[in-house]
N, C-alpha and C positions, 0 to 999 in steps of 0.2 A: 504493499500500500504506499502511496506517496507520502513522504514523511511530513511535509507541510500540511497536507490535508488531514493526516492523523492528528496533528497537534490542534488544528482548528476544530476538528470533530470532538476531540477530548475536551477542549475548552468549552464548546457549545453544550456538551452533556453536563459538564460540571456546573455550568450556569443554570441549566435546567434544574439540577439537584438543589442548588443554592436557593433559587426561587421557590421551589417546592418546600424545602425545609423551613424557610421563613414563613411561608403561607401556613404550614402545618402548625407552627407555634400560635399564630393568630386563630386558626381554625379550632384548635383544641381550647384555647382561652375563651373563645366565644365573642371576640370583638376585633375591630380594626380591618375587617375584610367583608366584602358584600355577601359571601356565603360561608357560614361557619356551622359548627356542630349543632347549634340550637336554633338555627333559622332555616327558611326554605319552604318549599311546597309541603302543605299539610297532607298527610296520608294516613289512612286507617292503621291502627296499631300493628296488626298482624302483617299487613303489607309493608309497613316501614321496617319491622323487624326482619322480614325476609330479604328486603332490598339491602339493608345495612349489613346483615350477616353475610349475604352473598358478596358484597363488595369487600369486606374484610377477608373473606375466604379467598377471593380472587387474588388479593395482594399477598396473602400468606403462601399460596401455591406458587405464584410467580416468583416471589422473592426467595423462598427456600429452594424451589426447583432450579432456578437459574444459578444459584450459588453452589450447587453440588458439583464435585470434581467430575463425576461421570457425565453430567450435562455439559460441562465446560469442554471436556474432551470431544464430545460430539459436536458441540456448537462451533468450536474453532476450526471445524472442517469447512465452514461457510463464512465465518467472521474472522478476519485476521487477528492473531493473538494480541497484538499491541492495542487494539481497540475493543477487545472482549469485555474488559471491566467497564469501560465507558459506555458500551452498549447496554450492559446490565444496569448501570446507573440511570441511563436514559429511559429504559423500559420501566424500571421501578418508579421513576418520577412520573412517567405517564399514567401508570396504573394508580398512583396516589392522587394525581390531578383528577382522574376519573372518579375516585372515591369522593373527593371533595365536592365535585360537581353534582353527583347523583345522590349524595347522602340525604336521607330523609330524617328530619328532626323528630325527637321524642321529648318534648319540652316539659313533661311532668317533673316537678322538683322532688329530688330525693333528700337533699339537705341544702340549707342556705345559711351562710354566716353573715350577719348584718354588721357586727361591731367593726368599726373602721380599723382598729389596730390589729384585730384578729384577721380581717380580710387581707390587710397588708402583709402580715406574716405569711399567710398561705400563698399569696401571689409570689412572695419572695422565694419561698421553698420550691414552688413550681419552676420559677425562673432558674433556680440553682439546678434543678433537674436537666433543663435544656442545656445549661452551661456545662454540666458534667458530660452530657452527650458529646458536645463539641470538643471539650478538652481531652476526653478519652480517645476520640478519633485522631487527635494530633499525637497522643502518646504512642499509638501503634502505627503511625504513618498515615496521616490524613490523606495526603496526596496519592498514595498508592491505593487506599481504600476506595477512592473515587475516580481512579483511572488516569490521573494526570501524570503520575510518575512513569507509567508504562509508555504513554505516547511521547513524553519528553525523552526517555531513554532511546526509544525507536528513532526519534529525530536525530539523535546523536550517534546512531548506528550501533547501539548497544541493546542487549536483551535484558529485560527485568528478571532478576533471580530471587528465589525465596530467601528471606532474611532469617538469621538465627533467632531461636526463641529466647527472648529477653523479657524479664519481669520489671516493669517500671511503675512508679507513682501509685495511682489508685489500683492497679493490677496486683499490687501486693495485698490489698484488702479484700477485694472480690475479683473473681475471674472474668466478669463481664460488667465492668462499671458503666459502659456505654448503654447496655440494656437496663441497668439499674436507673440511669438517668431518665430513660424513657418512662419507666414505671413511676418514678417520682413525679415527672411532669404531667403524666396522665391522671394520676390519682389525687394529687394535692390540689384542690381547688375550693374556693369559698362557695361556689354554687355547683352542685352536682345534679344534673338532670338525668332522666332515664336514658336518653340517647348518649350522653357522656359516659354514664355508667356502663352501658352496653359496649361502647368503644373501648373503654379501659379494661373491662373484664375479658373481652375476646382477645384483645391484643396481649394482655398478660398471659392468658393461656397459650397463645401462640408463641410467645417469647420463651416461656418455660419449656414447652415441648420441642421447639426448634433448637434451642440451645442445648438442652440435655441430650436429645436423641439424634440430632443431626450435626450440628456444628462441632460439638465436643467429640463426637465420633470421628469426624474428619481430622480434628486437631490431634487426636491420639494416633490416627493412621499416619499423619505427617511427622509428628515429633516423638511418638513412641513413649518409652519410660520417662522421658523428661516431662511430658505433659501429665502423665499418670501421677508422678510425684507432686506436680503442681496441683492437681485435683485433690490429693490427700491433704495438702497443707493450707489451701486457700478456698473458702467457700465460693459457691457459684454466683449467687446474687445478693444474699443477705449477709452483711458483715457480722462476724461472730458465730455464724452457723457453719461448723466445720465439716459437714458432710455434703458431697455434691448432690 
């Protein structure tokens, strides 16, 4: 693939991710964007549940399926390896954008915190969750995670290689701080509606299953006893819980 085009493509895919990520923050928070988790076309309860669960399932299948090594081996027969990760990022962003667009609100209030100080604290903790997601991605190489490193190395005539397994920062406390950040951001809110609760619950279930039975299996296959030892010493998602 043309090296300059690969860099432009990778940059465009990263821009799509960044826009989607920023929109996701506002979507979950429920303000600042025209379409968020608690507004939109009103739909009967069971129809809304079916649509929303279907959208979340679509994202889970796409995201986990395209991330598996077996899929990557098949996929790179058609997509050049330097842009494989960028393409994954682009497709994931498109599926998320579809979820934002088609999401049906369930505005029934589950809990609501009115007190100004308490609301501020909850918003602050939720923002901390998003910041944890971002900082954790930089700890493990943000630019490789979102495909920029691969296209940049390709432009310089080099091939991206797997980096050695190194434990840094929050990864000494939990094995998946990035996912912990998402859980904090989704669950900590001063106003929890039924739709927000559905979103948080389904995504939590997906994260636990995908991390425990898919991602960690791939990491063990890649790093062997090094990762098994890491599993024994560091909890998966909850600090202080020493079993995976």
